[in-house]
N, CA and C atoms as an extended XYZ file, in Angstrom:
339
Properties=species:S:1:pos:R:3:atomname:S:1:resname:S:1:resid:I:1 pbc="F F F"
N       -17.233      -12.833       25.371 N   UNK     1
C       -16.693      -14.141       25.656 CA  UNK     1
C       -17.316      -14.769       26.886 C   UNK     1
N       -18.060      -14.001       27.626 N   UNK     2
C       -18.669      -14.543       28.831 CA  UNK     2
C       -19.539      -15.751       28.502 C   UNK     2
N       -20.345      -15.642       27.447 N   UNK     3
C       -21.223      -16.769       27.114 CA  UNK     3
C       -20.421      -18.002       26.687 C   UNK     3
N       -19.280      -17.814       26.046 N   UNK     4
C       -18.430      -18.955       25.669 CA  UNK     4
C       -17.828      -19.572       26.931 C   UNK     4
N       -17.296      -18.721       27.806 N   UNK     5
C       -16.725      -19.232       29.057 CA  UNK     5
C       -17.779      -19.952       29.892 C   UNK     5
N       -18.984      -19.394       29.947 N   UNK     6
C       -20.050      -19.999       30.746 CA  UNK     6
C       -20.507      -21.337       30.167 C   UNK     6
N       -20.600      -21.404       28.843 N   UNK     7
C       -21.127      -22.618       28.205 CA  UNK     7
C       -20.064      -23.697       27.999 C   UNK     7
N       -18.864      -23.287       27.583 N   UNK     8
C       -17.831      -24.253       27.207 CA  UNK     8
C       -16.647      -24.301       28.173 C   UNK     8
N       -16.537      -23.307       29.045 N   UNK     9
C       -15.415      -23.254       29.979 CA  UNK     9
C       -14.352      -22.262       29.523 C   UNK     9
N       -13.491      -21.894       30.466 N   UNK    10
C       -12.461      -20.892       30.195 CA  UNK    10
C       -11.424      -21.387       29.201 C   UNK    10
N       -11.185      -22.683       29.163 N   UNK    11
C       -10.240      -23.225       28.192 CA  UNK    11
C       -10.724      -22.925       26.767 C   UNK    11
N       -12.015      -23.128       26.534 N   UNK    12
C       -12.584      -22.835       25.214 CA  UNK    12
C       -12.487      -21.339       24.917 C   UNK    12
N       -12.746      -20.506       25.921 N   UNK    13
C       -12.619      -19.065       25.733 CA  UNK    13
C       -11.216      -18.672       25.325 C   UNK    13
N       -10.218      -19.307       25.930 N   UNK    14
C        -8.830      -19.038       25.562 CA  UNK    14
C        -8.542      -19.466       24.123 C   UNK    14
N        -9.070      -20.621       23.732 N   UNK    15
C        -8.884      -21.097       22.358 CA  UNK    15
C        -9.521      -20.121       21.370 C   UNK    15
N       -10.717      -19.642       21.698 N   UNK    16
C       -11.411      -18.681       20.833 CA  UNK    16
C       -10.604      -17.387       20.718 C   UNK    16
N       -10.091      -16.883       21.840 N   UNK    17
C        -9.264      -15.670       21.793 CA  UNK    17
C        -8.050      -15.866       20.885 C   UNK    17
N        -7.400      -17.024       21.010 N   UNK    18
C        -6.230      -17.289       20.163 CA  UNK    18
C        -6.621      -17.385       18.692 C   UNK    18
N        -7.753      -18.002       18.399 N   UNK    19
C        -8.211      -18.131       17.009 CA  UNK    19
C        -8.492      -16.750       16.422 C   UNK    19
N        -9.170      -15.911       17.174 N   UNK    20
C        -9.460      -14.561       16.682 CA  UNK    20
C        -8.162      -13.785       16.474 C   UNK    20
N        -7.247      -13.853       17.435 N   UNK    21
C        -5.970      -13.145       17.295 CA  UNK    21
C        -5.205      -13.630       16.071 C   UNK    21
N        -5.187      -14.941       15.859 N   UNK    22
C        -4.484      -15.495       14.703 CA  UNK    22
C        -5.149      -15.056       13.395 C   UNK    22
N        -6.466      -15.066       13.368 N   UNK    23
C        -7.194      -14.655       12.167 CA  UNK    23
C        -6.959      -13.187       11.863 C   UNK    23
N        -7.083      -12.333       12.875 N   UNK    24
C        -6.845      -10.900       12.669 CA  UNK    24
C        -5.408      -10.678       12.201 C   UNK    24
N        -4.458      -11.348       12.840 N   UNK    25
C        -3.052      -11.191       12.466 CA  UNK    25
C        -2.801      -11.612       11.028 C   UNK    25
N        -3.531      -12.608       10.560 N   UNK    26
C        -3.347      -13.071        9.181 CA  UNK    26
C        -3.891      -12.068        8.159 C   UNK    26
N        -4.669      -11.118        8.618 N   UNK    27
C        -5.291      -10.122        7.729 CA  UNK    27
C        -4.482       -8.835        7.606 C   UNK    27
N        -3.406       -8.724        8.355 N   UNK    28
C        -2.653       -7.466        8.362 CA  UNK    28
C        -1.231       -7.691        7.863 C   UNK    28
N        -0.574       -6.592        7.540 N   UNK    29
C         0.804       -6.642        7.052 CA  UNK    29
C         1.778       -6.764        8.212 C   UNK    29
N         3.006       -7.115        7.902 N   UNK    30
C         4.047       -7.219        8.928 CA  UNK    30
C         4.341       -5.872        9.568 C   UNK    30
N         4.050       -4.784        8.865 N   UNK    31
C         4.287       -3.445        9.412 CA  UNK    31
C         3.162       -2.988       10.323 C   UNK    31
N         2.049       -3.718       10.353 N   UNK    32
C         0.921       -3.407       11.222 CA  UNK    32
C         1.113       -4.134       12.549 C   UNK    32
N         0.363       -3.737       13.552 N   UNK    33
C         0.502       -4.364       14.872 CA  UNK    33
C        -0.873       -4.759       15.400 C   UNK    33
N        -0.965       -5.990       15.916 N   UNK    34
C        -2.173       -6.473       16.585 CA  UNK    34
C        -1.812       -6.602       18.060 C   UNK    34
N        -2.587       -5.916       18.910 N   UNK    35
C        -2.288       -5.856       20.339 CA  UNK    35
C        -3.545       -6.236       21.112 C   UNK    35
N        -3.399       -7.157       22.056 N   UNK    36
C        -4.523       -7.448       22.947 CA  UNK    36
C        -4.591       -6.310       23.951 C   UNK    36
N        -5.675       -5.578       23.910 N   UNK    37
C        -5.832       -4.352       24.694 CA  UNK    37
C        -6.370       -4.643       26.083 C   UNK    37
N        -7.152       -5.679       26.195 N   UNK    38
C        -7.716       -6.057       27.489 CA  UNK    38
C        -8.883       -6.997       27.283 C   UNK    38
N        -8.951       -8.028       28.078 N   UNK    39
C       -10.070       -8.965       27.968 CA  UNK    39
C       -10.203       -9.502       26.568 C   UNK    39
N       -11.294       -9.161       25.922 N   UNK    40
C       -11.527       -9.613       24.558 CA  UNK    40
C       -11.387       -8.473       23.553 C   UNK    40
N       -10.633       -7.459       23.908 N   UNK    41
C       -10.437       -6.308       23.025 CA  UNK    41
C        -9.028       -6.305       22.448 C   UNK    41
N        -8.966       -6.018       21.166 N   UNK    42
C        -7.694       -5.942       20.470 CA  UNK    42
C        -7.578       -4.590       19.786 C   UNK    42
N        -6.356       -4.118       19.666 N   UNK    43
C        -6.053       -2.932       18.860 CA  UNK    43
C        -5.266       -3.401       17.650 C   UNK    43
N        -5.582       -2.838       16.506 N   UNK    44
C        -4.780       -3.080       15.314 CA  UNK    44
C        -4.294       -1.720       14.846 C   UNK    44
N        -2.998       -1.589       14.741 N   UNK    45
C        -2.410       -0.311       14.340 CA  UNK    45
C        -1.878       -0.455       12.926 C   UNK    45
N        -2.399        0.389       12.050 N   UNK    46
C        -1.966        0.449       10.657 CA  UNK    46
C        -1.212        1.764       10.471 C   UNK    46
N         0.110        1.754       10.546 N   UNK    47
C         0.840        3.017       10.498 CA  UNK    47
C         0.713        3.766        9.173 C   UNK    47
N         0.473        3.048        8.085 N   UNK    48
C         0.380        3.702        6.771 CA  UNK    48
C        -0.802        3.130        6.002 C   UNK    48
N        -1.940        3.770        6.144 N   UNK    49
C        -3.129        3.312        5.426 CA  UNK    49
C        -4.009        4.520        5.142 C   UNK    49
N        -4.654        4.497        4.004 N   UNK    50
C        -5.579        5.566        3.639 CA  UNK    50
C        -6.963        5.256        4.204 C   UNK    50
N        -7.788        6.287        4.333 N   UNK    51
C        -9.093        6.137        4.979 CA  UNK    51
C        -9.951        5.062        4.323 C   UNK    51
N       -10.098        5.102        3.014 N   UNK    52
C       -10.941        4.115        2.333 CA  UNK    52
C       -10.377        2.707        2.507 C   UNK    52
N        -9.070        2.579        2.462 N   UNK    53
C        -8.441        1.273        2.656 CA  UNK    53
C        -8.675        0.767        4.078 C   UNK    53
N        -8.683        1.664        5.051 N   UNK    54
C        -8.937        1.277        6.440 CA  UNK    54
C       -10.330        0.670        6.579 C   UNK    54
N       -11.328        1.330        6.023 N   UNK    55
C       -12.696        0.811        6.121 CA  UNK    55
C       -12.819       -0.555        5.450 C   UNK    55
N       -12.201       -0.712        4.293 N   UNK    56
C       -12.219       -2.008        3.611 CA  UNK    56
C       -11.500       -3.071        4.441 C   UNK    56
N       -10.394       -2.698        5.041 N   UNK    57
C        -9.616       -3.636        5.860 CA  UNK    57
C       -10.416       -4.072        7.081 C   UNK    57
N       -11.113       -3.143        7.723 N   UNK    58
C       -11.918       -3.500        8.891 CA  UNK    58
C       -13.028       -4.471        8.505 C   UNK    58
N       -13.671       -4.235        7.388 N   UNK    59
C       -14.714       -5.158        6.908 CA  UNK    59
C       -14.110       -6.524        6.580 C   UNK    59
N       -12.938       -6.512        5.957 N   UNK    60
C       -12.244       -7.749        5.605 CA  UNK    60
C       -11.938       -8.560        6.861 C   UNK    60
N       -11.461       -7.892        7.896 N   UNK    61
C       -11.147       -8.579        9.155 CA  UNK    61
C       -12.409       -9.177        9.769 C   UNK    61
N       -13.499       -8.395        9.799 N   UNK    62
C       -14.759       -8.924       10.342 CA  UNK    62
C       -15.199      -10.166        9.576 C   UNK    62
N       -15.111      -10.109        8.265 N   UNK    63
C       -15.515      -11.240        7.431 CA  UNK    63
C       -14.626      -12.455        7.689 C   UNK    63
N       -13.323      -12.235        7.777 N   UNK    64
C       -12.399      -13.347        8.032 CA  UNK    64
C       -12.697      -14.012        9.367 C   UNK    64
N       -12.954      -13.219       10.393 N   UNK    65
C       -13.260      -13.784       11.706 CA  UNK    65
C       -14.582      -14.560       11.650 C   UNK    65
N       -15.566      -14.043       10.951 N   UNK    66
C       -16.867      -14.734       10.897 CA  UNK    66
C       -16.775      -16.074       10.162 C   UNK    66
N       -15.738      -16.249        9.333 N   UNK    67
C       -15.548      -17.512        8.620 CA  UNK    67
C       -14.518      -18.430        9.295 C   UNK    67
N       -13.889      -17.959       10.355 N   UNK    68
C       -12.895      -18.767       11.060 CA  UNK    68
C       -13.589      -19.898       11.816 C   UNK    68
N       -12.907      -21.018       11.910 N   UNK    69
C       -13.440      -22.187       12.595 CA  UNK    69
C       -12.552      -22.482       13.799 C   UNK    69
N       -13.190      -22.753       14.915 N   UNK    70
C       -12.471      -23.162       16.120 CA  UNK    70
C       -12.462      -24.686       16.110 C   UNK    70
N       -11.292      -25.266       15.815 N   UNK    71
C       -11.181      -26.700       15.560 CA  UNK    71
C       -11.865      -27.579       16.602 C   UNK    71
N       -11.610      -27.347       17.871 N   UNK    72
C       -12.174      -28.204       18.921 CA  UNK    72
C       -13.640      -27.898       19.222 C   UNK    72
N       -14.134      -26.789       18.697 N   UNK    73
C       -15.510      -26.347       18.977 CA  UNK    73
C       -16.146      -25.826       17.684 C   UNK    73
N       -16.420      -26.701       16.713 N   UNK    74
C       -16.923      -26.239       15.415 CA  UNK    74
C       -18.300      -25.582       15.474 C   UNK    74
N       -19.037      -25.773       16.556 N   UNK    75
C       -20.358      -25.154       16.665 CA  UNK    75
C       -20.294      -23.709       17.161 C   UNK    75
N       -19.112      -23.258       17.600 N   UNK    76
C       -18.965      -21.863       18.021 CA  UNK    76
C       -18.799      -20.992       16.784 C   UNK    76
N       -19.669      -20.030       16.633 N   UNK    77
C       -19.607      -19.084       15.515 CA  UNK    77
C       -18.973      -17.793       16.021 C   UNK    77
N       -17.953      -17.344       15.325 N   UNK    78
C       -17.201      -16.167       15.752 CA  UNK    78
C       -17.694      -14.907       15.055 C   UNK    78
N       -17.605      -13.816       15.772 N   UNK    79
C       -17.849      -12.493       15.190 CA  UNK    79
C       -17.097      -11.499       16.055 C   UNK    79
N       -16.830      -10.342       15.484 N   UNK    80
C       -16.153       -9.304       16.252 CA  UNK    80
C       -16.820       -7.969       16.001 C   UNK    80
N       -16.745       -7.146       17.016 N   UNK    81
C       -17.112       -5.741       16.918 CA  UNK    81
C       -15.786       -5.027       16.676 C   UNK    81
N       -15.788       -4.107       15.754 N   UNK    82
C       -14.514       -3.511       15.354 CA  UNK    82
C       -14.624       -1.998       15.291 C   UNK    82
N       -13.563       -1.346       15.633 N   UNK    83
C       -13.508        0.108       15.562 CA  UNK    83
C       -12.204        0.534       14.947 C   UNK    83
N       -12.189        1.659       14.313 N   UNK    84
C       -10.959        2.139       13.702 CA  UNK    84
C       -10.993        3.642       13.515 C   UNK    84
N        -9.813        4.193       13.451 N   UNK    85
C        -9.682        5.629       13.216 CA  UNK    85
C        -8.608        5.848       12.163 C   UNK    85
N        -8.586        7.046       11.642 N   UNK    86
C        -7.686        7.384       10.557 CA  UNK    86
C        -6.820        8.574       10.936 C   UNK    86
N        -5.526        8.353       11.008 N   UNK    87
C        -4.531        9.402       11.243 CA  UNK    87
C        -4.873       10.333       12.401 C   UNK    87
N        -5.016        9.757       13.564 N   UNK    88
C        -5.295       10.529       14.777 CA  UNK    88
C        -4.051       10.471       15.664 C   UNK    88
N        -3.650       11.600       16.181 N   UNK    89
C        -2.547       11.632       17.141 CA  UNK    89
C        -2.981       12.512       18.303 C   UNK    89
N        -2.488       12.335       19.464 N   UNK    90
C        -1.547       11.301       19.893 CA  UNK    90
C        -2.217        9.932       19.980 C   UNK    90
N        -1.415        8.920       20.287 N   UNK    91
C        -1.898        7.542       20.322 CA  UNK    91
C        -3.080        7.357       21.261 C   UNK    91
N        -3.047        7.942       22.447 N   UNK    92
C        -4.155        7.768       23.396 CA  UNK    92
C        -5.458        8.340       22.840 C   UNK    92
N        -5.386        9.409       22.081 N   UNK    93
C        -6.600        9.957       21.449 CA  UNK    93
C        -7.092        9.000       20.366 C   UNK    93
N        -6.173        8.415       19.625 N   UNK    94
C        -6.557        7.442       18.600 CA  UNK    94
C        -7.249        6.244       19.249 C   UNK    94
N        -6.712        5.775       20.359 N   UNK    95
C        -7.316        4.649       21.075 CA  UNK    95
C        -8.705        5.033       21.578 C   UNK    95
N        -8.847        6.222       22.141 N   UNK    96
C       -10.151        6.676       22.642 CA  UNK    96
C       -11.170        6.724       21.515 C   UNK    96
N       -10.777        7.274       20.373 N   UNK    97
C       -11.707        7.382       19.254 CA  UNK    97
C       -12.028        6.020       18.641 C   UNK    97
N       -11.033        5.145       18.553 N   UNK    98
C       -11.275        3.796       18.034 CA  UNK    98
C       -12.232        3.045       18.952 C   UNK    98
N       -12.071        3.207       20.253 N   UNK    99
C       -12.955        2.578       21.227 CA  UNK    99
C       -14.383        3.079       21.044 C   UNK    99
N       -14.531        4.367       20.835 N   UNK   100
C       -15.844        4.961       20.600 CA  UNK   100
C       -16.451        4.399       19.313 C   UNK   100
N       -15.651        4.271       18.264 N   UNK   101
C       -16.114        3.718       16.997 CA  UNK   101
C       -16.556        2.268       17.177 C   UNK   101
N       -15.824        1.516       18.005 N   UNK   102
C       -16.168        0.128       18.271 CA  UNK   102
C       -17.544        0.036       18.923 C   UNK   102
N       -17.813        0.909       19.892 N   UNK   103
C       -19.120        0.885       20.548 CA  UNK   103
C       -20.237        1.286       19.594 C   UNK   103
N       -19.949        2.173       18.643 N   UNK   104
C       -20.938        2.516       17.618 CA  UNK   104
C       -21.224        1.299       16.753 C   UNK   104
N       -20.180        0.557       16.393 N   UNK   105
C       -20.351       -0.658       15.608 CA  UNK   105
C       -21.149       -1.697       16.391 C   UNK   105
N       -20.893       -1.777       17.678 N   UNK   106
C       -21.627       -2.715       18.528 CA  UNK   106
C       -23.115       -2.374       18.533 C   UNK   106
N       -23.426       -1.097       18.576 N   UNK   107
C       -24.831       -0.665       18.560 CA  UNK   107
C       -25.500       -1.037       17.235 C   UNK   107
N       -24.698       -1.134       16.179 N   UNK   108
C       -25.219       -1.538       14.863 CA  UNK   108
C       -25.150       -3.043       14.680 C   UNK   108
N       -24.872       -3.767       15.747 N   UNK   109
C       -24.796       -5.232       15.733 CA  UNK   109
C       -23.599       -5.742       14.943 C   UNK   109
N       -22.493       -4.992       14.965 N   UNK   110
C       -21.257       -5.472       14.360 CA  UNK   110
C       -21.190       -5.374       12.859 C   UNK   110
N       -21.968       -4.520       12.279 N   UNK   111
C       -21.934       -4.366       10.829 CA  UNK   111
C       -21.440       -2.975       10.528 C   UNK   111
N       -20.205       -2.891       10.056 N   UNK   112
C       -19.644       -1.582        9.700 CA  UNK   112
C       -20.466       -0.942        8.601 C   UNK   112
N       -20.688        0.341        8.742 N   UNK   113
C       -21.411        1.076        7.687 CA  UNK   113
C       -20.658        2.330        7.363 C   UNK   113
């Protein structure tokens, strides 16, 4: 988000964060949780999901965000780096592993494989 804040200002960065949060939230069930983890990082907790469904869901979320439009800034193209884990406990270990997965996705330029 640094480049958005630098080019368009912090107000635009806030709008982009809200758009991404709204888009991600629209992709999950009411039993799932979307949490802003820090800065531009979000956690999505799927309490009941199978491994293959998780991978499909993560791809679906990435696709939805890439097609989202920021009304006041239509020239801003959105994308997200995403990480996920499957049935890891305790929660802090799941967060650590999801964070690691996110950085792996970032190294692949945001394309889950």
